[in-house]
mmCIF file as Biopython writes it, N, C-alpha, C and O atoms, coordinates in Angstrom:
data_model
#
loop_
_atom_site.group_PDB
_atom_site.id
_atom_site.type_symbol
_atom_site.label_atom_id
_atom_site.label_alt_id
_atom_site.label_comp_id
_atom_site.label_asym_id
_atom_site.label_entity_id
_atom_site.label_seq_id
_atom_site.pdbx_PDB_ins_code
_atom_site.Cartn_x
_atom_site.Cartn_y
_atom_site.Cartn_z
_atom_site.occupancy
_atom_site.B_iso_or_equiv
_atom_site.auth_seq_id
_atom_site.auth_asym_id
_atom_site.pdbx_PDB_model_num
ATOM 1   N N  . MET A ? 1  ? 91.956 96.092  106.140 1.0 0.0 1  A 1 
ATOM 2   C CA . MET A ? 1  ? 90.914 96.694  106.233 1.0 0.0 1  A 1 
ATOM 3   C C  . MET A ? 1  ? 89.998 97.135  105.035 1.0 0.0 1  A 1 
ATOM 4   O O  . MET A ? 1  ? 90.160 97.384  103.840 1.0 0.0 1  A 1 
ATOM 5   N N  . ASP A ? 2  ? 89.058 97.112  105.842 1.0 0.0 2  A 1 
ATOM 6   C CA . ASP A ? 2  ? 88.050 97.118  104.757 1.0 0.0 2  A 1 
ATOM 7   C C  . ASP A ? 2  ? 87.607 98.745  104.623 1.0 0.0 2  A 1 
ATOM 8   O O  . ASP A ? 2  ? 86.982 99.550  105.314 1.0 0.0 2  A 1 
ATOM 9   N N  . ALA A ? 3  ? 88.364 98.746  103.212 1.0 0.0 3  A 1 
ATOM 10  C CA . ALA A ? 3  ? 88.262 100.474 102.527 1.0 0.0 3  A 1 
ATOM 11  C C  . ALA A ? 3  ? 86.373 100.873 102.983 1.0 0.0 3  A 1 
ATOM 12  O O  . ALA A ? 3  ? 86.100 101.698 103.856 1.0 0.0 3  A 1 
ATOM 13  N N  . GLU A ? 4  ? 85.479 100.232 102.327 1.0 0.0 4  A 1 
ATOM 14  C CA . GLU A ? 4  ? 84.069 100.763 102.059 1.0 0.0 4  A 1 
ATOM 15  C C  . GLU A ? 4  ? 83.859 100.840 103.353 1.0 0.0 4  A 1 
ATOM 16  O O  . GLU A ? 4  ? 83.084 101.764 103.602 1.0 0.0 4  A 1 
ATOM 17  N N  . LYS A ? 5  ? 84.395 99.974  104.768 1.0 0.0 5  A 1 
ATOM 18  C CA . LYS A ? 5  ? 83.641 100.549 105.946 1.0 0.0 5  A 1 
ATOM 19  C C  . LYS A ? 5  ? 84.182 101.270 106.354 1.0 0.0 5  A 1 
ATOM 20  O O  . LYS A ? 5  ? 83.635 101.857 107.288 1.0 0.0 5  A 1 
ATOM 21  N N  . LEU A ? 6  ? 85.492 101.688 105.987 1.0 0.0 6  A 1 
ATOM 22  C CA . LEU A ? 6  ? 86.370 103.078 106.899 1.0 0.0 6  A 1 
ATOM 23  C C  . LEU A ? 6  ? 85.378 104.299 105.907 1.0 0.0 6  A 1 
ATOM 24  O O  . LEU A ? 6  ? 85.078 105.394 106.382 1.0 0.0 6  A 1 
ATOM 25  N N  . GLY A ? 7  ? 84.974 103.868 104.512 1.0 0.0 7  A 1 
ATOM 26  C CA . GLY A ? 7  ? 84.723 105.453 103.793 1.0 0.0 7  A 1 
ATOM 27  C C  . GLY A ? 7  ? 83.550 106.010 104.478 1.0 0.0 7  A 1 
ATOM 28  O O  . GLY A ? 7  ? 83.383 107.184 104.810 1.0 0.0 7  A 1 
ATOM 29  N N  . LYS A ? 8  ? 82.389 104.542 104.725 1.0 0.0 8  A 1 
ATOM 30  C CA . LYS A ? 8  ? 81.125 104.671 105.014 1.0 0.0 8  A 1 
ATOM 31  C C  . LYS A ? 8  ? 81.152 105.455 106.484 1.0 0.0 8  A 1 
ATOM 32  O O  . LYS A ? 8  ? 80.263 106.296 106.613 1.0 0.0 8  A 1 
ATOM 33  N N  . ARG A ? 9  ? 81.791 105.336 107.273 1.0 0.0 9  A 1 
ATOM 34  C CA . ARG A ? 9  ? 82.427 105.673 108.989 1.0 0.0 9  A 1 
ATOM 35  C C  . ARG A ? 9  ? 82.800 106.866 108.206 1.0 0.0 9  A 1 
ATOM 36  O O  . ARG A ? 9  ? 81.652 107.266 108.013 1.0 0.0 9  A 1 
ATOM 37  N N  . ILE A ? 10 ? 83.463 107.640 107.673 1.0 0.0 10 A 1 
ATOM 38  C CA . ILE A ? 10 ? 84.455 108.788 107.392 1.0 0.0 10 A 1 
ATOM 39  C C  . ILE A ? 10 ? 82.899 109.918 107.136 1.0 0.0 10 A 1 
ATOM 40  O O  . ILE A ? 10 ? 82.649 110.970 107.724 1.0 0.0 10 A 1 
ATOM 41  N N  . ARG A ? 11 ? 82.085 109.214 106.065 1.0 0.0 11 A 1 
ATOM 42  C CA . ARG A ? 11 ? 81.326 110.039 105.524 1.0 0.0 11 A 1 
ATOM 43  C C  . ARG A ? 11 ? 80.104 110.355 106.531 1.0 0.0 11 A 1 
ATOM 44  O O  . ARG A ? 11 ? 79.757 111.513 106.763 1.0 0.0 11 A 1 
ATOM 45  N N  . LEU A ? 12 ? 79.504 109.272 107.086 1.0 0.0 12 A 1 
ATOM 46  C CA . LEU A ? 12 ? 78.719 109.335 108.346 1.0 0.0 12 A 1 
ATOM 47  C C  . LEU A ? 12 ? 79.198 110.459 109.315 1.0 0.0 12 A 1 
ATOM 48  O O  . LEU A ? 12 ? 78.355 111.260 109.718 1.0 0.0 12 A 1 
ATOM 49  N N  . THR A ? 13 ? 80.623 110.581 109.755 1.0 0.0 13 A 1 
ATOM 50  C CA . THR A ? 13 ? 81.256 111.650 110.500 1.0 0.0 13 A 1 
ATOM 51  C C  . THR A ? 13 ? 81.149 112.856 110.046 1.0 0.0 13 A 1 
ATOM 52  O O  . THR A ? 13 ? 80.906 113.691 110.918 1.0 0.0 13 A 1 
ATOM 53  N N  . ARG A ? 14 ? 81.305 113.478 108.329 1.0 0.0 14 A 1 
ATOM 54  C CA . ARG A ? 14 ? 81.323 114.526 108.092 1.0 0.0 14 A 1 
ATOM 55  C C  . ARG A ? 14 ? 80.029 114.956 108.286 1.0 0.0 14 A 1 
ATOM 56  O O  . ARG A ? 14 ? 79.765 116.020 108.845 1.0 0.0 14 A 1 
ATOM 57  N N  . VAL A ? 15 ? 78.731 113.743 107.605 1.0 0.0 15 A 1 
ATOM 58  C CA . VAL A ? 15 ? 77.434 114.329 107.504 1.0 0.0 15 A 1 
ATOM 59  C C  . VAL A ? 15 ? 77.238 114.713 109.104 1.0 0.0 15 A 1 
ATOM 60  O O  . VAL A ? 15 ? 76.885 115.881 109.273 1.0 0.0 15 A 1 
ATOM 61  N N  . GLU A ? 16 ? 77.329 114.293 109.744 1.0 0.0 16 A 1 
ATOM 62  C CA . GLU A ? 16 ? 77.299 114.694 111.456 1.0 0.0 16 A 1 
ATOM 63  C C  . GLU A ? 16 ? 77.780 115.836 111.704 1.0 0.0 16 A 1 
ATOM 64  O O  . GLU A ? 16 ? 77.124 116.482 112.522 1.0 0.0 16 A 1 
ATOM 65  N N  . ALA A ? 17 ? 78.887 116.431 111.209 1.0 0.0 17 A 1 
ATOM 66  C CA . ALA A ? 17 ? 79.660 117.290 111.613 1.0 0.0 17 A 1 
ATOM 67  C C  . ALA A ? 17 ? 78.942 118.445 110.612 1.0 0.0 17 A 1 
ATOM 68  O O  . ALA A ? 17 ? 79.409 119.582 110.672 1.0 0.0 17 A 1 
ATOM 69  N N  . ASP A ? 18 ? 77.578 118.125 109.498 1.0 0.0 18 A 1 
ATOM 70  C CA . ASP A ? 18 ? 77.430 119.077 109.168 1.0 0.0 18 A 1 
ATOM 71  C C  . ASP A ? 18 ? 78.411 120.009 107.914 1.0 0.0 18 A 1 
ATOM 72  O O  . ASP A ? 18 ? 78.073 121.128 107.528 1.0 0.0 18 A 1 
ATOM 73  N N  . LEU A ? 19 ? 80.063 119.026 107.248 1.0 0.0 19 A 1 
ATOM 74  C CA . LEU A ? 19 ? 80.266 119.539 106.839 1.0 0.0 19 A 1 
ATOM 75  C C  . LEU A ? 19 ? 80.168 119.230 105.165 1.0 0.0 19 A 1 
ATOM 76  O O  . LEU A ? 19 ? 79.566 118.196 104.876 1.0 0.0 19 A 1 
ATOM 77  N N  . THR A ? 20 ? 80.612 119.895 104.241 1.0 0.0 20 A 1 
ATOM 78  C CA . THR A ? 20 ? 80.812 119.055 102.746 1.0 0.0 20 A 1 
ATOM 79  C C  . THR A ? 20 ? 81.756 118.362 102.584 1.0 0.0 20 A 1 
ATOM 80  O O  . THR A ? 20 ? 82.407 117.939 103.539 1.0 0.0 20 A 1 
ATOM 81  N N  . GLN A ? 21 ? 81.996 118.135 101.542 1.0 0.0 21 A 1 
ATOM 82  C CA . GLN A ? 21 ? 83.817 117.431 101.046 1.0 0.0 21 A 1 
ATOM 83  C C  . GLN A ? 21 ? 84.673 118.880 100.918 1.0 0.0 21 A 1 
ATOM 84  O O  . GLN A ? 21 ? 85.805 119.225 101.256 1.0 0.0 21 A 1 
ATOM 85  N N  . THR A ? 22 ? 83.742 119.427 100.372 1.0 0.0 22 A 1 
ATOM 86  C CA . THR A ? 22 ? 85.090 120.516 100.061 1.0 0.0 22 A 1 
ATOM 87  C C  . THR A ? 22 ? 85.514 121.050 101.897 1.0 0.0 22 A 1 
ATOM 88  O O  . THR A ? 22 ? 86.567 121.039 102.535 1.0 0.0 22 A 1 
ATOM 89  N N  . ASP A ? 23 ? 84.477 121.359 102.142 1.0 0.0 23 A 1 
ATOM 90  C CA . ASP A ? 23 ? 84.577 122.023 103.154 1.0 0.0 23 A 1 
ATOM 91  C C  . ASP A ? 23 ? 85.380 121.043 104.443 1.0 0.0 23 A 1 
ATOM 92  O O  . ASP A ? 23 ? 85.498 121.659 105.502 1.0 0.0 23 A 1 
ATOM 93  N N  . LEU A ? 24 ? 85.849 119.811 104.440 1.0 0.0 24 A 1 
ATOM 94  C CA . LEU A ? 24 ? 86.444 118.843 104.993 1.0 0.0 24 A 1 
ATOM 95  C C  . LEU A ? 24 ? 87.866 119.282 104.469 1.0 0.0 24 A 1 
ATOM 96  O O  . LEU A ? 24 ? 88.846 119.625 105.130 1.0 0.0 24 A 1 
ATOM 97  N N  . ALA A ? 25 ? 87.733 119.191 103.277 1.0 0.0 25 A 1 
ATOM 98  C CA . ALA A ? 25 ? 88.945 118.765 102.237 1.0 0.0 25 A 1 
ATOM 99  C C  . ALA A ? 25 ? 90.070 120.379 102.807 1.0 0.0 25 A 1 
ATOM 100 O O  . ALA A ? 25 ? 91.198 120.395 103.300 1.0 0.0 25 A 1 
ATOM 101 N N  . ARG A ? 26 ? 89.216 121.419 102.488 1.0 0.0 26 A 1 
ATOM 102 C CA . ARG A ? 26 ? 90.244 122.809 103.562 1.0 0.0 26 A 1 
ATOM 103 C C  . ARG A ? 26 ? 90.501 122.550 104.499 1.0 0.0 26 A 1 
ATOM 104 O O  . ARG A ? 26 ? 91.727 122.459 104.575 1.0 0.0 26 A 1 
ATOM 105 N N  . LYS A ? 27 ? 89.819 122.256 105.771 1.0 0.0 27 A 1 
ATOM 106 C CA . LYS A ? 27 ? 89.852 121.785 106.962 1.0 0.0 27 A 1 
ATOM 107 C C  . LYS A ? 27 ? 91.568 120.695 107.389 1.0 0.0 27 A 1 
ATOM 108 O O  . LYS A ? 27 ? 92.265 120.659 108.403 1.0 0.0 27 A 1 
ATOM 109 N N  . MET A ? 28 ? 91.655 120.060 106.211 1.0 0.0 28 A 1 
ATOM 110 C CA . MET A ? 28 ? 92.345 118.560 106.284 1.0 0.0 28 A 1 
ATOM 111 C C  . MET A ? 28 ? 93.971 119.332 105.455 1.0 0.0 28 A 1 
ATOM 112 O O  . MET A ? 28 ? 95.075 118.828 105.664 1.0 0.0 28 A 1 
ATOM 113 N N  . ASP A ? 29 ? 93.781 120.541 104.575 1.0 0.0 29 A 1 
ATOM 114 C CA . ASP A ? 29 ? 94.744 120.941 103.465 1.0 0.0 29 A 1 
ATOM 115 C C  . ASP A ? 29 ? 95.019 119.851 102.227 1.0 0.0 29 A 1 
ATOM 116 O O  . ASP A ? 29 ? 96.021 119.645 101.542 1.0 0.0 29 A 1 
ATOM 117 N N  . ALA A ? 30 ? 93.532 119.172 102.241 1.0 0.0 30 A 1 
ATOM 118 C CA . ALA A ? 30 ? 93.474 118.206 101.340 1.0 0.0 30 A 1 
ATOM 119 C C  . ALA A ? 30 ? 92.556 118.573 99.779  1.0 0.0 30 A 1 
ATOM 120 O O  . ALA A ? 30 ? 92.325 119.763 99.565  1.0 0.0 30 A 1 
ATOM 121 N N  . LYS A ? 31 ? 92.247 117.913 99.125  1.0 0.0 31 A 1 
ATOM 122 C CA . LYS A ? 31 ? 91.784 117.898 97.724  1.0 0.0 31 A 1 
ATOM 123 C C  . LYS A ? 31 ? 90.092 117.193 98.066  1.0 0.0 31 A 1 
ATOM 124 O O  . LYS A ? 31 ? 90.078 116.088 98.608  1.0 0.0 31 A 1 
ATOM 125 N N  . GLN A ? 32 ? 88.679 117.897 97.716  1.0 0.0 32 A 1 
ATOM 126 C CA . GLN A ? 32 ? 87.759 117.462 97.530  1.0 0.0 32 A 1 
ATOM 127 C C  . GLN A ? 32 ? 87.949 116.135 96.740  1.0 0.0 32 A 1 
ATOM 128 O O  . GLN A ? 32 ? 87.073 115.304 96.983  1.0 0.0 32 A 1 
ATOM 129 N N  . LYS A ? 33 ? 88.677 115.844 96.056  1.0 0.0 33 A 1 
ATOM 130 C CA . LYS A ? 33 ? 88.708 114.571 95.080  1.0 0.0 33 A 1 
ATOM 131 C C  . LYS A ? 33 ? 89.159 113.332 96.244  1.0 0.0 33 A 1 
ATOM 132 O O  . LYS A ? 33 ? 88.707 112.209 96.467  1.0 0.0 33 A 1 
ATOM 133 N N  . SER A ? 34 ? 89.910 113.874 96.649  1.0 0.0 34 A 1 
ATOM 134 C CA . SER A ? 34 ? 90.748 112.951 97.839  1.0 0.0 34 A 1 
ATOM 135 C C  . SER A ? 34 ? 89.716 112.090 98.937  1.0 0.0 34 A 1 
ATOM 136 O O  . SER A ? 34 ? 89.708 110.892 99.219  1.0 0.0 34 A 1 
ATOM 137 N N  . ILE A ? 35 ? 88.809 113.283 99.455  1.0 0.0 35 A 1 
ATOM 138 C CA . ILE A ? 35 ? 88.052 113.078 100.359 1.0 0.0 35 A 1 
ATOM 139 C C  . ILE A ? 35 ? 86.795 112.269 99.441  1.0 0.0 35 A 1 
ATOM 140 O O  . ILE A ? 35 ? 86.544 111.109 99.767  1.0 0.0 35 A 1 
ATOM 141 N N  . SER A ? 36 ? 86.270 112.693 98.666  1.0 0.0 36 A 1 
ATOM 142 C CA . SER A ? 36 ? 85.388 111.538 97.936  1.0 0.0 36 A 1 
ATOM 143 C C  . SER A ? 36 ? 86.062 109.750 97.800  1.0 0.0 36 A 1 
ATOM 144 O O  . SER A ? 36 ? 85.587 108.633 98.006  1.0 0.0 36 A 1 
ATOM 145 N N  . ARG A ? 37 ? 87.077 110.163 97.450  1.0 0.0 37 A 1 
ATOM 146 C CA . ARG A ? 37 ? 87.806 108.362 96.950  1.0 0.0 37 A 1 
ATOM 147 C C  . ARG A ? 37 ? 87.992 107.736 98.656  1.0 0.0 37 A 1 
ATOM 148 O O  . ARG A ? 37 ? 88.070 106.511 98.743  1.0 0.0 37 A 1 
ATOM 149 N N  . TYR A ? 38 ? 88.054 108.464 99.832  1.0 0.0 38 A 1 
ATOM 150 C CA . TYR A ? 38 ? 88.177 107.528 100.786 1.0 0.0 38 A 1 
ATOM 151 C C  . TYR A ? 38 ? 86.746 107.110 100.969 1.0 0.0 38 A 1 
ATOM 152 O O  . TYR A ? 38 ? 86.403 105.931 101.056 1.0 0.0 38 A 1 
ATOM 153 N N  . GLU A ? 39 ? 85.849 108.238 101.029 1.0 0.0 39 A 1 
ATOM 154 C CA . GLU A ? 39 ? 84.389 107.993 101.017 1.0 0.0 39 A 1 
ATOM 155 C C  . GLU A ? 39 ? 83.679 106.942 100.292 1.0 0.0 39 A 1 
ATOM 156 O O  . GLU A ? 39 ? 82.767 106.371 100.889 1.0 0.0 39 A 1 
ATOM 157 N N  . THR A ? 40 ? 83.983 106.573 98.999  1.0 0.0 40 A 1 
ATOM 158 C CA . THR A ? 40 ? 83.332 105.859 98.310  1.0 0.0 40 A 1 
ATOM 159 C C  . THR A ? 40 ? 84.583 103.956 98.472  1.0 0.0 40 A 1 
ATOM 160 O O  . THR A ? 40 ? 84.326 102.871 97.949  1.0 0.0 40 A 1 
ATOM 161 N N  . GLY A ? 41 ? 85.556 104.252 99.188  1.0 0.0 41 A 1 
ATOM 162 C CA . GLY A ? 41 ? 86.422 103.344 99.474  1.0 0.0 41 A 1 
ATOM 163 C C  . GLY A ? 41 ? 87.400 103.059 98.383  1.0 0.0 41 A 1 
ATOM 164 O O  . GLY A ? 41 ? 88.248 102.206 98.646  1.0 0.0 41 A 1 
ATOM 165 N N  . ASP A ? 42 ? 87.443 103.751 96.929  1.0 0.0 42 A 1 
ATOM 166 C CA . ASP A ? 42 ? 87.930 103.907 96.343  1.0 0.0 42 A 1 
ATOM 167 C C  . ASP A ? 42 ? 89.734 103.930 96.520  1.0 0.0 42 A 1 
ATOM 168 O O  . ASP A ? 42 ? 90.506 103.231 95.864  1.0 0.0 42 A 1 
ATOM 169 N N  . SER A ? 43 ? 90.027 104.699 97.340  1.0 0.0 43 A 1 
ATOM 170 C CA . SER A ? 43 ? 91.248 104.724 98.323  1.0 0.0 43 A 1 
ATOM 171 C C  . SER A ? 43 ? 91.395 104.476 99.612  1.0 0.0 43 A 1 
ATOM 172 O O  . SER A ? 43 ? 90.346 104.459 100.257 1.0 0.0 43 A 1 
ATOM 173 N N  . VAL A ? 44 ? 92.520 104.251 100.264 1.0 0.0 44 A 1 
ATOM 174 C CA . VAL A ? 44 ? 92.271 104.163 101.732 1.0 0.0 44 A 1 
ATOM 175 C C  . VAL A ? 44 ? 93.112 105.737 102.424 1.0 0.0 44 A 1 
ATOM 176 O O  . VAL A ? 44 ? 93.767 106.435 101.650 1.0 0.0 44 A 1 
ATOM 177 N N  . PRO A ? 45 ? 93.022 105.989 103.397 1.0 0.0 45 A 1 
ATOM 178 C CA . PRO A ? 45 ? 93.797 107.330 103.772 1.0 0.0 45 A 1 
ATOM 179 C C  . PRO A ? 45 ? 94.797 106.543 104.272 1.0 0.0 45 A 1 
ATOM 180 O O  . PRO A ? 45 ? 94.692 105.343 104.526 1.0 0.0 45 A 1 
ATOM 181 N N  . SER A ? 46 ? 96.140 107.487 104.465 1.0 0.0 46 A 1 
ATOM 182 C CA . SER A ? 46 ? 97.234 107.115 105.318 1.0 0.0 46 A 1 
ATOM 183 C C  . SER A ? 46 ? 97.314 107.276 106.565 1.0 0.0 46 A 1 
ATOM 184 O O  . SER A ? 46 ? 96.377 108.021 106.853 1.0 0.0 46 A 1 
ATOM 185 N N  . VAL A ? 47 ? 97.810 107.049 107.366 1.0 0.0 47 A 1 
ATOM 186 C CA . VAL A ? 47 ? 98.384 106.845 108.811 1.0 0.0 47 A 1 
ATOM 187 C C  . VAL A ? 47 ? 97.807 108.439 109.300 1.0 0.0 47 A 1 
ATOM 188 O O  . VAL A ? 47 ? 96.894 108.708 110.080 1.0 0.0 47 A 1 
ATOM 189 N N  . GLU A ? 48 ? 98.739 109.380 108.502 1.0 0.0 48 A 1 
ATOM 190 C CA . GLU A ? 48 ? 98.687 110.899 108.338 1.0 0.0 48 A 1 
ATOM 191 C C  . GLU A ? 48 ? 97.521 111.457 108.624 1.0 0.0 48 A 1 
ATOM 192 O O  . GLU A ? 48 ? 97.074 111.949 109.660 1.0 0.0 48 A 1 
ATOM 193 N N  . THR A ? 49 ? 96.935 111.260 107.169 1.0 0.0 49 A 1 
ATOM 194 C CA . THR A ? 49 ? 95.236 111.612 106.869 1.0 0.0 49 A 1 
ATOM 195 C C  . THR A ? 49 ? 94.376 111.286 107.997 1.0 0.0 49 A 1 
ATOM 196 O O  . THR A ? 49 ? 93.764 112.184 108.575 1.0 0.0 49 A 1 
ATOM 197 N N  . LEU A ? 50 ? 94.253 109.669 108.470 1.0 0.0 50 A 1 
ATOM 198 C CA . LEU A ? 50 ? 93.656 109.371 109.365 1.0 0.0 50 A 1 
ATOM 199 C C  . LEU A ? 50 ? 93.516 110.324 110.862 1.0 0.0 50 A 1 
ATOM 200 O O  . LEU A ? 50 ? 92.536 110.439 111.598 1.0 0.0 50 A 1 
ATOM 201 N N  . VAL A ? 51 ? 94.925 110.950 110.985 1.0 0.0 51 A 1 
ATOM 202 C CA . VAL A ? 51 ? 95.177 111.684 112.200 1.0 0.0 51 A 1 
ATOM 203 C C  . VAL A ? 51 ? 94.539 112.618 111.935 1.0 0.0 51 A 1 
ATOM 204 O O  . VAL A ? 51 ? 93.592 112.886 112.674 1.0 0.0 51 A 1 
ATOM 205 N N  . LYS A ? 52 ? 94.838 113.498 110.724 1.0 0.0 52 A 1 
ATOM 206 C CA . LYS A ? 52 ? 94.109 114.687 110.433 1.0 0.0 52 A 1 
ATOM 207 C C  . LYS A ? 52 ? 92.639 115.057 110.652 1.0 0.0 52 A 1 
ATOM 208 O O  . LYS A ? 52 ? 92.107 116.025 111.195 1.0 0.0 52 A 1 
ATOM 209 N N  . LEU A ? 53 ? 91.967 113.517 109.803 1.0 0.0 53 A 1 
ATOM 210 C CA . LEU A ? 53 ? 90.413 113.359 110.470 1.0 0.0 53 A 1 
ATOM 211 C C  . LEU A ? 53 ? 90.074 113.431 111.621 1.0 0.0 53 A 1 
ATOM 212 O O  . LEU A ? 53 ? 89.002 113.941 111.948 1.0 0.0 53 A 1 
ATOM 213 N N  . ALA A ? 54 ? 91.088 112.836 112.627 1.0 0.0 54 A 1 
ATOM 214 C CA . ALA A ? 54 ? 90.783 112.116 114.017 1.0 0.0 54 A 1 
ATOM 215 C C  . ALA A ? 54 ? 90.753 113.841 114.488 1.0 0.0 54 A 1 
ATOM 216 O O  . ALA A ? 54 ? 89.768 114.114 115.174 1.0 0.0 54 A 1 
ATOM 217 N N  . LYS A ? 55 ? 91.477 114.737 114.270 1.0 0.0 55 A 1 
ATOM 218 C CA . LYS A ? 55 ? 91.640 116.250 114.862 1.0 0.0 55 A 1 
ATOM 219 C C  . LYS A ? 55 ? 90.576 117.030 114.417 1.0 0.0 55 A 1 
ATOM 220 O O  . LYS A ? 55 ? 89.934 117.681 115.242 1.0 0.0 55 A 1 
ATOM 221 N N  . VAL A ? 56 ? 90.294 117.061 113.222 1.0 0.0 56 A 1 
ATOM 222 C CA . VAL A ? 56 ? 89.234 117.783 112.357 1.0 0.0 56 A 1 
ATOM 223 C C  . VAL A ? 56 ? 87.900 117.745 112.933 1.0 0.0 56 A 1 
ATOM 224 O O  . VAL A ? 56 ? 87.112 118.691 112.944 1.0 0.0 56 A 1 
ATOM 225 N N  . PHE A ? 57 ? 87.673 116.411 113.485 1.0 0.0 57 A 1 
ATOM 226 C CA . PHE A ? 57 ? 86.384 115.534 114.217 1.0 0.0 57 A 1 
ATOM 227 C C  . PHE A ? 57 ? 86.316 115.461 115.151 1.0 0.0 57 A 1 
ATOM 228 O O  . PHE A ? 57 ? 85.286 115.066 115.698 1.0 0.0 57 A 1 
ATOM 229 N N  . ARG A ? 58 ? 87.755 115.929 116.005 1.0 0.0 58 A 1 
ATOM 230 C CA . ARG A ? 58 ? 87.802 115.704 117.686 1.0 0.0 58 A 1 
ATOM 231 C C  . ARG A ? 58 ? 87.350 114.462 118.039 1.0 0.0 58 A 1 
ATOM 232 O O  . ARG A ? 58 ? 86.458 114.418 118.886 1.0 0.0 58 A 1 
ATOM 233 N N  . LYS A ? 59 ? 87.852 113.248 117.486 1.0 0.0 59 A 1 
ATOM 234 C CA . LYS A ? 59 ? 88.065 111.953 117.513 1.0 0.0 59 A 1 
ATOM 235 C C  . LYS A ? 59 ? 89.017 111.294 117.772 1.0 0.0 59 A 1 
ATOM 236 O O  . LYS A ? 59 ? 89.981 111.644 117.090 1.0 0.0 59 A 1 
ATOM 237 N N  . PRO A ? 60 ? 89.302 110.204 118.677 1.0 0.0 60 A 1 
ATOM 238 C CA . PRO A ? 60 ? 90.325 109.135 118.825 1.0 0.0 60 A 1 
ATOM 239 C C  . PRO A ? 60 ? 90.629 108.733 117.411 1.0 0.0 60 A 1 
ATOM 240 O O  . PRO A ? 60 ? 89.690 108.737 116.615 1.0 0.0 60 A 1 
ATOM 241 N N  . THR A ? 61 ? 91.902 108.365 116.972 1.0 0.0 61 A 1 
ATOM 242 C CA . THR A ? 61 ? 91.918 107.563 115.936 1.0 0.0 61 A 1 
ATOM 243 C C  . THR A ? 61 ? 91.657 106.590 115.364 1.0 0.0 61 A 1 
ATOM 244 O O  . THR A ? 61 ? 91.558 106.215 114.196 1.0 0.0 61 A 1 
ATOM 245 N N  . THR A ? 62 ? 91.497 106.010 116.822 1.0 0.0 62 A 1 
ATOM 246 C CA . THR A ? 62 ? 90.820 104.389 117.239 1.0 0.0 62 A 1 
ATOM 247 C C  . THR A ? 62 ? 89.638 105.070 116.256 1.0 0.0 62 A 1 
ATOM 248 O O  . THR A ? 62 ? 89.782 104.730 115.082 1.0 0.0 62 A 1 
ATOM 249 N N  . TYR A ? 63 ? 88.690 105.812 116.460 1.0 0.0 63 A 1 
ATOM 250 C CA . TYR A ? 63 ? 87.167 106.012 116.002 1.0 0.0 63 A 1 
ATOM 251 C C  . TYR A ? 63 ? 87.146 105.285 114.743 1.0 0.0 63 A 1 
ATOM 252 O O  . TYR A ? 63 ? 86.375 104.353 114.510 1.0 0.0 63 A 1 
ATOM 253 N N  . PHE A ? 64 ? 88.178 105.827 113.790 1.0 0.0 64 A 1 
ATOM 254 C CA . PHE A ? 64 ? 88.018 105.075 112.351 1.0 0.0 64 A 1 
ATOM 255 C C  . PHE A ? 64 ? 88.377 103.977 112.222 1.0 0.0 64 A 1 
ATOM 256 O O  . PHE A ? 64 ? 87.853 103.407 111.265 1.0 0.0 64 A 1 
ATOM 257 N N  . LEU A ? 65 ? 89.414 103.121 113.067 1.0 0.0 65 A 1 
ATOM 258 C CA . LEU A ? 65 ? 89.917 102.176 112.642 1.0 0.0 65 A 1 
ATOM 259 C C  . LEU A ? 65 ? 88.831 100.656 113.522 1.0 0.0 65 A 1 
ATOM 260 O O  . LEU A ? 65 ? 88.820 99.521  113.047 1.0 0.0 65 A 1 
ATOM 261 N N  . ASP A ? 66 ? 88.063 101.053 114.781 1.0 0.0 66 A 1 
ATOM 262 C CA . ASP A ? 66 ? 87.561 100.093 115.344 1.0 0.0 66 A 1 
ATOM 263 C C  . ASP A ? 66 ? 86.783 99.330  114.740 1.0 0.0 66 A 1 
ATOM 264 O O  . ASP A ? 66 ? 86.100 99.881  113.876 1.0 0.0 66 A 1 
ATOM 265 N N  . GLU A ? 67 ? 86.593 97.910  114.929 1.0 0.0 67 A 1 
ATOM 266 C CA . GLU A ? 67 ? 85.527 96.800  113.722 1.0 0.0 67 A 1 
ATOM 267 C C  . GLU A ? 67 ? 85.746 97.004  112.520 1.0 0.0 67 A 1 
ATOM 268 O O  . GLU A ? 67 ? 84.760 96.890  111.791 1.0 0.0 67 A 1 
ATOM 269 N N  . LEU A ? 68 ? 86.879 97.316  111.958 1.0 0.0 68 A 1 
ATOM 270 C CA . LEU A ? 68 ? 87.109 97.757  110.423 1.0 0.0 68 A 1 
ATOM 271 C C  . LEU A ? 68 ? 88.273 96.546  109.965 1.0 0.0 68 A 1 
ATOM 272 O O  . LEU A ? 68 ? 88.424 96.485  108.745 1.0 0.0 68 A 1 
ATOM 273 N N  . ALA A ? 69 ? 89.014 95.693  110.678 1.0 0.0 69 A 1 
ATOM 274 C CA . ALA A ? 69 ? 90.085 95.122  110.563 1.0 0.0 69 A 1 
ATOM 275 C C  . ALA A ? 69 ? 89.139 93.563  110.068 1.0 0.0 69 A 1 
ATOM 276 O O  . ALA A ? 69 ? 89.750 92.530  109.798 1.0 0.0 69 A 1 
#
């Protein structure tokens, strides 16, 4: 999995939803620093976190994984 591409997709989706990293972190019960690390590709979210992202953005989980392998 390409962490950088995944991070870009997370960031783009967050910006399109008009959320800050802090807003997204609150909705996911996570830390803003974690969201930042996902978006920069410094860290890869767990499957559980991907499911939370999908629920917040009302997207299928595969939305974040398609074309990343």
